[in-house]
DOTORGU-359987 format. One record per residue: residue in three letters; chain; x, y, z of N, C-alpha, C in turn; residue number from 1. Coordinates in steps of 0.1 Angstrom, whole numbers, m for minus. Each point is the difference from the previous one (the first is absolute). Layout:
# DOTORGU-359987
<residuo->ALA&cadena->A&n_px->X&n_py->Y&n_pz->Z&ca_px->X&ca_py->Y&ca_pz->Z&c_px->X&c_py->Y&c_pz->Z&num->NUM>
...
***
This chain:
# DOTORGU-359987
<residuo->MET&cadena->A&n_px->205&n_py->m450&n_pz->140&ca_px->m14&ca_py->m1&ca_pz->0&c_px->m6&c_py->14&c_pz->4&num->1>
<residuo->ALA&cadena->A&n_px->5&n_py->6&n_pz->9&ca_px->m4&ca_py->14&ca_pz->4&c_px->2&c_py->10&c_pz->m12&num->2>
<residuo->ARG&cadena->A&n_px->10&n_py->m2&n_pz->m8&ca_px->3&ca_py->9&ca_pz->m11&c_px->m11&c_py->m2&c_pz->m11&num->3>
<residuo->LYS&cadena->A&n_px->m5&n_py->m12&n_pz->m2&ca_px->m10&ca_py->m3&ca_pz->m9&c_px->m13&c_py->7&c_pz->4&num->4>
<residuo->ARG&cadena->A&n_px->m3&n_py->m1&n_pz->12&ca_px->m13&ca_py->6&ca_pz->5&c_px->1&c_py->15&c_pz->m1&num->5>
<residuo->ALA&cadena->A&n_px->12&n_py->6&n_pz->3&ca_px->1&ca_py->14&ca_pz->m1&c_px->m2&c_py->5&c_pz->m15&num->6>
<residuo->SER&cadena->A&n_px->3&n_py->m8&n_pz->m10&ca_px->m2&ca_py->5&ca_pz->m13&c_px->m15&c_py->m1&c_pz->m4&num->7>
<residuo->LEU&cadena->A&n_px->m9&n_py->m6&n_pz->8&ca_px->m13&ca_py->m1&ca_pz->m4&c_px->m9&c_py->11&c_pz->6&num->8>
<residuo->HIS&cadena->A&n_px->4&n_py->12&n_pz->m3&ca_px->m7&ca_py->11&ca_pz->7&c_px->m6&c_py->10&c_pz->m10&num->9>
<residuo->TYR&cadena->A&n_px->m1&n_py->m4&n_pz->m13&ca_px->m6&ca_py->8&ca_pz->m10&c_px->m15&c_py->m4&c_pz->m2&num->10>
<residuo->HIS&cadena->A&n_px->m8&n_py->10&n_pz->m4&ca_px->m14&ca_py->m2&ca_pz->m1&c_px->m6&c_py->6&c_pz->m13&num->11>
<residuo->VAL&cadena->A&n_px->m9&n_py->m5&n_pz->m7&ca_px->m8&ca_py->6&ca_pz->m9&c_px->m12&c_py->5&c_pz->7&num->12>
<residuo->TYR&cadena->A&n_px->m7&n_py->11&n_pz->m6&ca_px->m11&ca_py->5&ca_pz->7&c_px->m9&c_py->6&c_pz->m11&num->13>
<residuo->VAL&cadena->A&n_px->m13&n_py->1&n_pz->4&ca_px->m10&ca_py->6&ca_pz->m10&c_px->m8&c_py->11&c_pz->8&num->14>
<residuo->VAL&cadena->A&n_px->m1&n_py->11&n_pz->m5&ca_px->m7&ca_py->11&ca_pz->6&c_px->m13&c_py->3&c_pz->m9&num->15>
<residuo->GLU&cadena->A&n_px->m11&n_py->1&n_pz->6&ca_px->m12&ca_py->3&ca_pz->m7&c_px->1&c_py->16&c_pz->m2&num->16>
<residuo->LEU&cadena->A&n_px->m3&n_py->4&n_pz->m12&ca_px->0&ca_py->14&ca_pz->m4&c_px->m15&c_py->5&c_pz->m2&num->17>
<residuo->GLY&cadena->A&n_px->m2&n_py->13&n_pz->5&ca_px->m13&ca_py->5&ca_pz->m2&c_px->m4&c_py->2&c_pz->m15&num->18>
<residuo->ASP&cadena->A&n_px->m13&n_py->0&n_pz->m3&ca_px->m5&ca_py->1&ca_pz->m13&c_px->4&c_py->13&c_pz->m8&num->19>
<residuo->ALA&cadena->A&n_px->4&n_py->11&n_pz->8&ca_px->5&ca_py->12&ca_pz->m7&c_px->12&c_py->m2&c_pz->m8&num->20>
<residuo->VAL&cadena->A&n_px->8&n_py->m11&n_pz->3&ca_px->12&ca_py->m2&ca_pz->m8&c_px->m2&c_py->m2&c_pz->m14&num->21>
<residuo->TRP&cadena->A&n_px->m12&n_py->m5&n_pz->m4&ca_px->m4&ca_py->m2&ca_pz->m14&c_px->0&c_py->14&c_pz->m8&num->22>
<residuo->ASN&cadena->A&n_px->m1&n_py->11&n_pz->7&ca_px->0&ca_py->13&ca_pz->m6&c_px->14&c_py->4&c_pz->m5&num->23>
<residuo->ASN&cadena->A&n_px->10&n_py->m8&n_pz->4&ca_px->14&ca_py->3&ca_pz->m5&c_px->2&c_py->m7&c_pz->m13&num->24>
<residuo->ALA&cadena->A&n_px->3&n_py->8&n_pz->m10&ca_px->2&ca_py->m5&ca_pz->m13&c_px->12&c_py->m11&c_pz->m1&num->25>
<residuo->ARG&cadena->A&n_px->10&n_py->3&n_pz->7&ca_px->12&ca_py->m9&ca_pz->0&c_px->m5&c_py->m14&c_pz->5&num->26>
<residuo->PHE&cadena->A&n_px->m8&n_py->0&n_pz->11&ca_px->m4&ca_py->m12&ca_pz->6&c_px->m10&c_py->m8&c_pz->m10&num->27>
<residuo->ARG&cadena->A&n_px->m9&n_py->8&n_pz->m7&ca_px->m9&ca_py->m6&ca_pz->m10&c_px->9&c_py->m6&c_pz->m11&num->28>
<residuo->ARG&cadena->A&n_px->10&n_py->8&n_pz->m5&ca_px->8&ca_py->m6&ca_pz->m12&c_px->7&c_py->m14&c_pz->4&num->29>
<residuo->CYS&cadena->A&n_px->3&n_py->m1&n_pz->12&ca_px->7&ca_py->m12&ca_pz->4&c_px->m9&c_py->m12&c_pz->3&num->30>
<residuo->ASN&cadena->A&n_px->m13&n_py->3&n_pz->m1&ca_px->m10&ca_py->m11&ca_pz->3&c_px->m11&c_py->0&c_pz->m11&num->31>
<residuo->PRO&cadena->A&n_px->4&n_py->m3&n_pz->m12&ca_px->m9&ca_py->0&ca_pz->m11&c_px->m11&c_py->m11&c_pz->0&num->32>
<residuo->ASP&cadena->A&n_px->3&n_py->m10&n_pz->8&ca_px->m9&ca_py->m12&ca_pz->1&c_px->m8&c_py->0&c_pz->13&num->33>
<residuo->TYR&cadena->A&n_px->0&n_py->12&n_pz->7&ca_px->m7&ca_py->0&ca_pz->13&c_px->m15&c_py->m3&c_pz->m3&num->34>
<residuo->ARG&cadena->A&n_px->m5&n_py->m8&n_pz->10&ca_px->m15&ca_py->m4&ca_pz->m1&c_px->m7&c_py->8&c_pz->10&num->35>
<residuo->LEU&cadena->A&n_px->m11&n_py->7&n_pz->m5&ca_px->m8&ca_py->9&ca_pz->9&c_px->m5&c_py->m8&c_pz->12&num->36>
<residuo->GLY&cadena->A&n_px->2&n_py->6&n_pz->11&ca_px->m4&ca_py->m6&ca_pz->13&c_px->10&c_py->m7&c_pz->8&num->37>
<residuo->MET&cadena->A&n_px->12&n_py->m3&n_pz->m7&ca_px->11&ca_py->m6&ca_pz->8&c_px->8&c_py->10&c_pz->8&num->38>
<residuo->PRO&cadena->A&n_px->7&n_py->m5&n_pz->10&ca_px->7&ca_py->10&ca_pz->8&c_px->12&c_py->6&c_pz->m7&num->39>
<residuo->PHE&cadena->A&n_px->4&n_py->11&n_pz->5&ca_px->13&ca_py->6&ca_pz->m4&c_px->10&c_py->m2&c_pz->11&num->40>
<residuo->VAL&cadena->A&n_px->12&n_py->m4&n_pz->m4&ca_px->10&ca_py->m4&ca_pz->10&c_px->14&c_py->5&c_pz->m4&num->41>
<residuo->TYR&cadena->A&n_px->9&n_py->0&n_pz->10&ca_px->14&ca_py->2&ca_pz->m1&c_px->7&c_py->m12&c_pz->5&num->42>
<residuo->VAL&cadena->A&n_px->9&n_py->m5&n_pz->m8&ca_px->8&ca_py->m13&ca_pz->4&c_px->14&c_py->4&c_pz->2&num->43>
<residuo->GLY&cadena->A&n_px->5&n_py->m3&n_pz->12&ca_px->15&ca_py->3&ca_pz->3&c_px->6&c_py->m10&c_pz->8&num->44>
<residuo->MET&cadena->A&n_px->13&n_py->2&n_pz->2&ca_px->8&ca_py->m10&ca_pz->8&c_px->8&c_py->9&c_pz->10&num->45>
<residuo->THR&cadena->A&n_px->3&n_py->m7&n_pz->11&ca_px->7&ca_py->8&ca_pz->10&c_px->8&c_py->m9&c_pz->9&num->46>
<residuo->GLY&cadena->A&n_px->10&n_py->5&n_pz->7&ca_px->7&ca_py->m7&ca_pz->10&c_px->m6&c_py->2&c_pz->14&num->47>
<residuo->LEU&cadena->A&n_px->m10&n_py->9&n_pz->0&ca_px->m7&ca_py->3&ca_pz->13&c_px->m13&c_py->m8&c_pz->1&num->48>
<residuo->ASP&cadena->A&n_px->m5&n_py->1&n_pz->12&ca_px->m14&ca_py->m5&ca_pz->2&c_px->m9&c_py->7&c_pz->m9&num->49>
<residuo->PRO&cadena->A&n_px->m9&n_py->m6&n_pz->m8&ca_px->m9&ca_py->8&ca_pz->m9&c_px->m8&c_py->11&c_pz->7&num->50>
<residuo->ASP&cadena->A&n_px->m4&n_py->m2&n_pz->13&ca_px->m7&ca_py->10&ca_pz->7&c_px->8&c_py->13&c_pz->2&num->51>
<residuo->VAL&cadena->A&n_px->13&n_py->m2&n_pz->3&ca_px->9&ca_py->11&ca_pz->1&c_px->2&c_py->7&c_pz->m13&num->52>
<residuo->ARG&cadena->A&n_px->2&n_py->m8&n_pz->m10&ca_px->3&ca_py->6&ca_pz->m14&c_px->m13&c_py->9&c_pz->m4&num->53>
<residuo->PHE&cadena->A&n_px->m12&n_py->m6&n_pz->2&ca_px->m12&ca_py->8&ca_pz->m3&c_px->0&c_py->13&c_pz->7&num->54>
<residuo->ASP&cadena->A&n_px->4&n_py->m1&n_pz->13&ca_px->m1&ca_py->13&ca_pz->8&c_px->10&c_py->10&c_pz->m5&num->55>
<residuo->LYS&cadena->A&n_px->12&n_py->m5&n_pz->m5&ca_px->10&ca_py->9&ca_pz->m6&c_px->m5&c_py->6&c_pz->m13&num->56>
<residuo->HIS&cadena->A&n_px->m7&n_py->m8&n_pz->m9&ca_px->m6&ca_py->6&ca_pz->m11&c_px->m9&c_py->11&c_pz->3&num->57>
<residuo->LYS&cadena->A&n_px->m10&n_py->m2&n_pz->10&ca_px->m10&ca_py->10&ca_pz->3&c_px->7&c_py->12&c_pz->6&num->58>
<residuo->ALA&cadena->A&n_px->11&n_py->m1&n_pz->7&ca_px->7&ca_py->11&ca_pz->6&c_px->9&c_py->7&c_pz->m10&num->59>
<residuo->GLY&cadena->A&n_px->1&n_py->m5&n_pz->m13&ca_px->8&ca_py->6&ca_pz->m10&c_px->14&c_py->m3&c_pz->1&num->60>
<residuo->ILE&cadena->A&n_px->4&n_py->m11&n_pz->8&ca_px->14&ca_py->m4&ca_pz->1&c_px->3&c_py->m11&c_pz->m11&num->61>
<residuo->GLN&cadena->A&n_px->9&n_py->3&n_pz->m9&ca_px->3&ca_py->m9&ca_pz->m12&c_px->m14&c_py->m6&c_pz->m5&num->62>
<residuo->ALA&cadena->A&n_px->m9&n_py->10&n_pz->m3&ca_px->m13&ca_py->m3&ca_pz->m3&c_px->m3&c_py->m1&c_pz->m15&num->63>
<residuo->ASN&cadena->A&n_px->m8&n_py->m10&n_pz->m4&ca_px->m6&ca_py->1&ca_pz->m13&c_px->m12&c_py->10&c_pz->1&num->64>
<residuo->ASN&cadena->A&n_px->0&n_py->9&n_pz->m10&ca_px->m11&ca_py->10&ca_pz->1&c_px->m14&c_py->m6&c_pz->m1&num->65>
<residuo->PHE&cadena->A&n_px->m2&n_py->m11&n_pz->m7&ca_px->m14&ca_py->m5&ca_pz->0&c_px->m3&c_py->m6&c_pz->13&num->66>
<residuo->VAL&cadena->A&n_px->9&n_py->m6&n_pz->8&ca_px->m3&ca_py->m5&ca_pz->12&c_px->m1&c_py->11&c_pz->10&num->67>
<residuo->ARG&cadena->A&n_px->8&n_py->10&n_pz->0&ca_px->m1&ca_py->11&ca_pz->9&c_px->m13&c_py->7&c_pz->m1&num->68>
<residuo->ASP&cadena->A&n_px->m4&n_py->3&n_pz->m13&ca_px->m12&ca_py->7&ca_pz->m3&c_px->m13&c_py->m7&c_pz->0&num->69>
<residuo->HIS&cadena->A&n_px->0&n_py->m13&n_pz->m3&ca_px->m11&ca_py->m8&ca_pz->m2&c_px->m1&c_py->m14&c_pz->8&num->70>
<residuo->GLY&cadena->A&n_px->11&n_py->m2&n_pz->7&ca_px->1&ca_py->m13&ca_pz->8&c_px->m12&c_py->m1&c_pz->10&num->71>
<residuo->VAL&cadena->A&n_px->m6&n_py->m11&n_pz->0&ca_px->m11&ca_py->m2&ca_pz->10&c_px->3&c_py->m9&c_pz->11&num->72>
<residuo->ARG&cadena->A&n_px->5&n_py->m12&n_pz->m4&ca_px->5&ca_py->m10&ca_pz->10&c_px->7&c_py->m11&c_pz->m7&num->73>
<residuo->LEU&cadena->A&n_px->7&n_py->m8&n_pz->8&ca_px->7&ca_py->m12&ca_pz->m5&c_px->m11&c_py->m11&c_pz->m2&num->74>
<residuo->LEU&cadena->A&n_px->4&n_py->m9&n_pz->m10&ca_px->m9&ca_py->m10&ca_pz->m4&c_px->7&c_py->m14&c_pz->3&num->75>
<residuo->PRO&cadena->A&n_px->3&n_py->m3&n_pz->12&ca_px->8&ca_py->m12&ca_pz->3&c_px->m5&c_py->m13&c_pz->m6&num->76>
<residuo->ALA&cadena->A&n_px->m13&n_py->m1&n_pz->m3&ca_px->m5&ca_py->m13&ca_pz->m6&c_px->6&c_py->m2&c_pz->m13&num->77>
<residuo->LEU&cadena->A&n_px->6&n_py->10&n_pz->m7&ca_px->5&ca_py->m1&ca_pz->m14&c_px->15&c_py->m3&c_pz->1&num->78>
<residuo->TYR&cadena->A&n_px->7&n_py->1&n_pz->12&ca_px->15&ca_py->m1&ca_pz->1&c_px->5&c_py->m8&c_pz->11&num->79>
<residuo->ALA&cadena->A&n_px->m7&n_py->m1&n_pz->11&ca_px->5&ca_py->m5&ca_pz->13&c_px->6&c_py->m14&c_pz->m2&num->80>
<residuo->VAL&cadena->A&n_px->m6&n_py->m8&n_pz->m9&ca_px->5&ca_py->m14&ca_pz->m1&c_px->14&c_py->m1&c_pz->m6&num->81>
<residuo->TYR&cadena->A&n_px->5&n_py->10&n_pz->m6&ca_px->13&ca_py->0&ca_pz->m6&c_px->12&c_py->4&c_pz->9&num->82>
<residuo->ASN&cadena->A&n_px->m4&n_py->6&n_pz->11&ca_px->10&ca_py->7&ca_pz->8&c_px->3&c_py->m9&c_pz->13&num->83>
<residuo->PRO&cadena->A&n_px->13&n_py->2&n_pz->5&ca_px->11&ca_py->8&ca_pz->m5&c_px->8&c_py->m9&c_pz->m10&num->84>
<residuo->MET&cadena->A&n_px->10&n_py->6&n_pz->m7&ca_px->7&ca_py->m7&ca_pz->m11&c_px->13&c_py->8&c_pz->m2&num->85>
<residuo->PRO&cadena->A&n_px->10&n_py->m7&n_pz->m6&ca_px->13&ca_py->7&ca_pz->m3&c_px->m2&c_py->12&c_pz->m10&num->86>
<residuo->TYR&cadena->A&n_px->9&n_py->8&n_pz->m1&ca_px->0&ca_py->12&ca_pz->m8&c_px->m4&c_py->m3&c_pz->m14&num->87>
<residuo->GLN&cadena->A&n_px->8&n_py->m9&n_pz->m7&ca_px->m3&ca_py->m2&ca_pz->m14&c_px->m14&c_py->m6&c_pz->m3&num->88>
<residuo->ALA&cadena->A&n_px->m4&n_py->m9&n_pz->9&ca_px->m14&ca_py->m5&ca_pz->m1&c_px->m10&c_py->11&c_pz->1&num->89>
<residuo->ALA&cadena->A&n_px->2&n_py->10&n_pz->9&ca_px->m9&ca_py->11&ca_pz->1&c_px->0&c_py->9&c_pz->m12&num->90>
<residuo->VAL&cadena->A&n_px->11&n_py->3&n_pz->m6&ca_px->1&ca_py->7&ca_pz->m12&c_px->m8&c_py->m7&c_pz->m11&num->91>
<residuo->GLU&cadena->A&n_px->1&n_py->m12&n_pz->m2&ca_px->m7&ca_py->m8&ca_pz->m10&c_px->m15&c_py->m1&c_pz->3&num->92>
<residuo->MET&cadena->A&n_px->m3&n_py->m2&n_pz->13&ca_px->m14&ca_py->m2&ca_pz->3&c_px->m8&c_py->13&c_pz->m1&num->93>
<residuo->GLU&cadena->A&n_px->7&n_py->11&n_pz->2&ca_px->m7&ca_py->14&ca_pz->m2&c_px->m5&c_py->1&c_pz->m14&num->94>
<residuo->VAL&cadena->A&n_px->9&n_py->m3&n_pz->m9&ca_px->m4&ca_py->0&ca_pz->m15&c_px->m11&c_py->m10&c_pz->m3&num->95>
<residuo->GLU&cadena->A&n_px->2&n_py->m12&n_pz->5&ca_px->m10&ca_py->m11&ca_pz->m4&c_px->m13&c_py->3&c_pz->7&num->96>
<residuo->LEU&cadena->A&n_px->m1&n_py->5&n_pz->12&ca_px->m12&ca_py->4&ca_pz->7&c_px->m8&c_py->10&c_pz->m8&num->97>
<residuo->GLY&cadena->A&n_px->8&n_py->11&n_pz->m4&ca_px->m6&ca_py->10&ca_pz->m8&c_px->m6&c_py->m5&c_pz->m13&num->98>
<residuo->ILE&cadena->A&n_px->7&n_py->m8&n_pz->m7&ca_px->m5&ca_py->m6&ca_pz->m13&c_px->m12&c_py->m8&c_pz->3&num->99>
<residuo->ALA&cadena->A&n_px->0&n_py->m9&n_pz->10&ca_px->m12&ca_py->m8&ca_pz->3&c_px->m12&c_py->9&c_pz->4&num->100>
<residuo->LEU&cadena->A&n_px->2&n_py->11&n_pz->7&ca_px->m12&ca_py->8&ca_pz->3&c_px->m5&c_py->8&c_pz->m12&num->101>
<residuo->ARG&cadena->A&n_px->9&n_py->4&n_pz->m9&ca_px->m4&ca_py->7&ca_pz->m12&c_px->m8&c_py->m11&c_pz->m9&num->102>
<residuo->GLU&cadena->A&n_px->5&n_py->m12&n_pz->0&ca_px->m8&ca_py->m10&ca_pz->m8&c_px->m14&c_py->m2&c_pz->6&num->103>
<residuo->LYS&cadena->A&n_px->m2&n_py->2&n_pz->12&ca_px->m13&ca_py->m2&ca_pz->6&c_px->m9&c_py->13&c_pz->m2&num->104>
<residuo->GLY&cadena->A&n_px->6&n_py->10&n_pz->m5&ca_px->m8&ca_py->13&ca_pz->m3&c_px->3&c_py->11&c_pz->10&num->105>
<residuo->TYR&cadena->A&n_px->8&n_py->m2&n_pz->10&ca_px->4&ca_py->10&ca_pz->9&c_px->7&c_py->13&c_pz->m7&num->106>
<residuo->GLY&cadena->A&n_px->m2&n_py->11&n_pz->6&ca_px->9&ca_py->12&ca_pz->m4&c_px->12&c_py->m1&c_pz->8&num->107>
<residuo->VAL&cadena->A&n_px->12&n_py->m2&n_pz->m6&ca_px->12&ca_py->m2&ca_pz->8&c_px->11&c_py->11&c_pz->m2&num->108>
<residuo->TRP&cadena->A&n_px->6&n_py->4&n_pz->10&ca_px->12&ca_py->9&ca_pz->m2&c_px->11&c_py->m7&c_pz->8&num->109>
<residuo->GLN&cadena->A&n_px->12&n_py->0&n_pz->m7&ca_px->13&ca_py->m5&ca_pz->6&c_px->10&c_py->10&c_pz->m3&num->110>
<residuo->ALA&cadena->A&n_px->9&n_py->3&n_pz->10&ca_px->10&ca_py->9&ca_pz->m2&c_px->12&c_py->m6&c_pz->m7&num->111>
***
């Protein structure tokens, strides 16, 4: 039983990105269906607490450049319900959550 609980320590997370990220051509190319006025976000997964992972991004430690340069805050309302989970579930949920947010018109970046 303890082993099963230990494996449930992976998380998906969503970071709000500042509007200036839209000035990046690569970001725009990956979001052709972006709807004006919707948020820009980064969707990731981690074995750390999402708050710790966000702080590492902002400090430049194993950071995604968009989060390091444009990350504003975590958006737990978009991900907290899914956490924690096993590794494979987090890998799959990261992709599914990114797709779902894109379908709603968000500008999404995933590493």
